[in-house]
C-alpha positions in Angstrom: -193.9 -59.9 38.8 -192.3 -56.6 39.8 -193.2 -57.2 43.5 -191.3 -60.8 43.5 -188.5 -58.3 41.9 -188.2 -56.3 44.3 -188.0 -59.1 47.8 -185.4 -60.7 45.7 -183.2 -57.1 45.9 -184.0 -56.7 49.7 -181.5 -58.7 52.4 -183.9 -59.2 55.3 -180.1 -60.5 57.5 -179.2 -57.3 56.8 -178.4 -54.7 60.1 -181.1 -51.7 58.8 -178.6 -49.1 57.6 -177.8 -45.8 60.2 -179.2 -42.7 60.2 -176.3 -40.1 60.4 -176.0 -38.0 63.3 -176.3 -34.8 63.2 -172.2 -32.5 62.7 -170.9 -31.6 66.0 -169.8 -28.3 65.4 -165.6 -27.7 65.6 -164.3 -27.1 69.1 -162.8 -23.8 69.9 -159.3 -24.1 71.5 -158.6 -23.8 74.7 -157.6 -19.8 75.5 -154.0 -19.2 75.1 -152.6 -19.0 78.7 -150.6 -15.7 79.5 -146.3 -17.1 80.5 -146.2 -17.2 83.9 -144.0 -14.5 85.8 -141.0 -16.5 87.1 -140.8 -16.4 90.8 -139.2 -14.1 93.4 -138.4 -14.4 96.9 -138.7 -11.7 99.4 -136.8 -12.2 102.7 -139.0 -10.1 105.6 -136.4 -8.5 108.2 -138.0 -7.7 111.3 -138.7 -7.1 115.4 -140.4 -9.5 116.6 -142.1 -5.7 119.1 -142.5 -4.3 114.8 -145.1 -8.1 114.1 -148.4 -6.4 113.7 -146.4 -4.0 111.0 -144.6 -7.4 109.4 -148.5 -8.8 109.0 -149.7 -5.0 108.0 -146.9 -5.9 105.1 -148.3 -9.3 104.5 -151.5 -7.7 104.0 -151.1 -5.4 101.3 -148.4 -8.1 99.3 -151.9 -10.6 99.0 -151.9 -8.7 94.7 -148.2 -9.5 94.4 -148.2 -12.8 96.1 -151.1 -13.8 93.6 -148.2 -12.9 90.2 -145.3 -14.7 91.9 -144.2 -13.3 94.6 -143.3 -15.2 97.9 -142.4 -13.6 101.7 -140.2 -15.5 104.0 -139.8 -14.5 107.7 -138.7 -16.1 110.9 -142.5 -17.0 111.4 -141.4 -19.9 108.6 -140.0 -21.9 110.6 -140.8 -25.3 112.2 -140.1 -26.5 115.8 -136.8 -27.9 116.1 -135.4 -25.9 113.1 -131.9 -24.3 113.6 -132.8 -20.8 114.1 -129.2 -19.5 111.9 -129.4 -22.2 109.8 -132.5 -21.7 108.4 -132.5 -18.4 108.1 -129.3 -17.8 105.8 -130.7 -20.4 103.6 -133.4 -18.1 103.3 -131.5 -15.4 102.7 -129.5 -16.5 100.2 -132.1 -17.9 98.1 -134.3 -14.6 98.1 -133.7 -11.9 95.2 -135.2 -9.4 97.6 -134.5 -7.7 101.3 -136.8 -6.0 103.4 -136.0 -4.4 106.4 -138.3 -2.9 108.5 -136.8 -0.5 110.0 -137.8 1.0 113.4 -135.6 1.7 117.0 -135.7 -1.9 117.8 -134.3 -3.4 114.4 -131.7 -0.7 115.3 -131.1 -2.5 118.7 -130.9 -6.2 117.6 -128.0 -7.5 116.9 -129.2 -10.0 115.5 -131.0 -8.4 112.6 -129.0 -5.0 111.8 -125.7 -6.4 112.5 -126.4 -10.2 110.6 -129.2 -9.8 109.1 -129.3 -6.5 107.4 -125.1 -6.9 106.3 -125.1 -9.8 104.6 -127.6 -8.2 102.7 -125.9 -5.6 102.1 -123.1 -8.4 101.5 -125.3 -9.5 99.1 -126.0 -6.3 97.7 -122.6 -5.3 97.2 -122.2 -8.4 94.8 -125.1 -7.6 92.7 -126.9 -10.5 93.8 -129.8 -9.7 96.7 -131.9 -5.7 96.5 -132.1 -4.1 100.1 -135.5 -2.4 100.7 -135.3 -0.4 103.8 -139.0 0.5 105.5 -138.9 2.2 107.9 -142.1 1.6 110.5 -141.0 4.0 113.5 -139.0 7.0 114.1 -136.0 6.3 114.6 -131.7 7.2 113.6 -131.8 5.1 110.3 -130.8 8.4 109.0 -127.0 8.1 111.0 -126.5 4.8 109.7 -125.7 3.1 106.4 -129.4 3.3 105.3 -129.3 6.7 104.5 -127.6 6.3 101.5 -130.4 4.8 99.8 -133.8 5.9 98.9 -136.1 4.4 101.3 -140.4 3.6 101.9 -142.5 5.2 101.7 -141.9 8.0 100.1 -139.2 9.6 101.8 -138.3 7.9 104.4 -141.7 9.1 106.2 -142.6 7.6 109.1 -146.0 4.6 108.7 -146.9 6.1 111.7 -147.0 9.7 110.6 -148.8 8.9 107.7 -152.5 9.8 108.1 -153.7 6.3 107.7 -151.2 3.0 107.8 -153.0 1.8 105.3 -151.8 4.2 103.4 -148.4 4.1 104.4 -148.3 0.1 103.0 -150.1 1.4 100.4 -146.8 3.2 99.1 -144.5 0.6 100.3 -146.0 -2.1 98.6 -145.8 0.0 95.0 -142.1 0.6 96.0 -141.6 -3.1 96.5 -143.5 -3.8 93.4 -141.4 -1.7 90.8 -138.3 -4.1 92.7 -139.8 -6.9 91.7 -140.7 -5.9 88.4 -137.3 -4.6 88.1 -135.6 -8.4 89.1 -137.8 -10.3 86.9 -136.3 -7.3 84.1 -133.0 -8.8 85.3 -134.1 -12.5 85.4 -134.8 -12.2 81.4 -132.3 -10.4 80.6 -130.0 -13.4 81.8 -132.5 -15.7 80.7 -131.5 -13.8 76.6 -127.9 -13.5 76.7 -126.2 -16.9 74.7 -124.8 -20.0 75.6 -121.4 -18.8 75.6 -121.8 -15.6 77.3 -123.3 -17.3 80.2 -120.1 -19.8 80.3 -118.0 -17.1 79.6 -115.5 -16.6 77.2 -114.1 -19.1 75.4 -110.4 -20.0 76.3 -107.8 -19.2 73.3 -107.6 -21.9 70.8 -104.9 -23.8 70.5 -102.8 -23.4 67.2 -102.4 -26.3 65.3 -99.5 -27.9 64.6 -96.7 -27.3 62.3 -97.4 -30.4 60.1 -93.6 -32.0 59.1 -91.7 -31.1 56.2 -91.9 -34.4 53.5 -88.7 -36.8 54.5 -86.7 -37.5 51.3 -85.4 -40.6 50.3 -82.8 -42.1 49.6 -81.4 -43.8 46.8 -79.7 -47.4 48.1 -78.2 -50.5 46.5 -79.7 -53.7 46.7 -82.1 -53.2 49.7 -84.5 -50.3 48.4 -84.6 -47.2 50.0 -84.6 -45.4 53.0 -86.3 -41.4 53.9 -84.0 -39.1 55.2 -83.2 -39.0 58.9 -84.5 -41.8 59.7 -83.1 -44.3 62.3 -82.0 -47.5 61.6 -79.9 -50.2 63.8 -76.9 -51.1 63.8 -75.4 -54.8 64.2 -75.0 -54.2 68.3 -78.5 -53.4 68.9 -77.4 -49.8 69.1 -79.3 -47.2 66.6 -77.7 -44.8 64.5 -78.4 -41.9 62.2 -78.0 -42.5 58.7 
């Protein structure tokens, strides 16, 4: 009898109950990535006779490029591009101007009188930082560049250093400090209130003076009229009460 009762309670058609699987450990939250640094664009101005120096500088700037810094020089132009148009466009977009001073650079009308002059104009307006790097001995002390701090340290030409790598390392470190200053300016500008970015608000207009309430004048028969209101004369003209 006990066996029959046990078989009646069982449901042969029901699917077997699934065994609870092992509990999965809670997934760890993905690591927080550091905020990306804003891009800083560097325009490299040089004489083609100093192409080797420009290439060496690019090599020493590789760590900065991994940190959101981009460099541009006229070798990045494509065939068919207009030289002056593209160079002027990249110069306007750049935050830092790096000029590689040498006898050929000072002798080049385009390098000195166009690129460097435009960069100094932007510097005067506070929209660009200009860095001069002395790669070969030249008469830079008789130029406007003499009034600024040059790289390598103390304006000592790259060719006069014991090692070119030591010289360009000093240059790269100096440019890194300039990039840090540019990013600091970017952060300060971004943190300014919207009102300061748009400029001072215009003076608020004074509210118009409220007109005094008009007094009612009693009239006979038809009702009331307000003082100062105009009424039509029988002839169609207008007149004051």
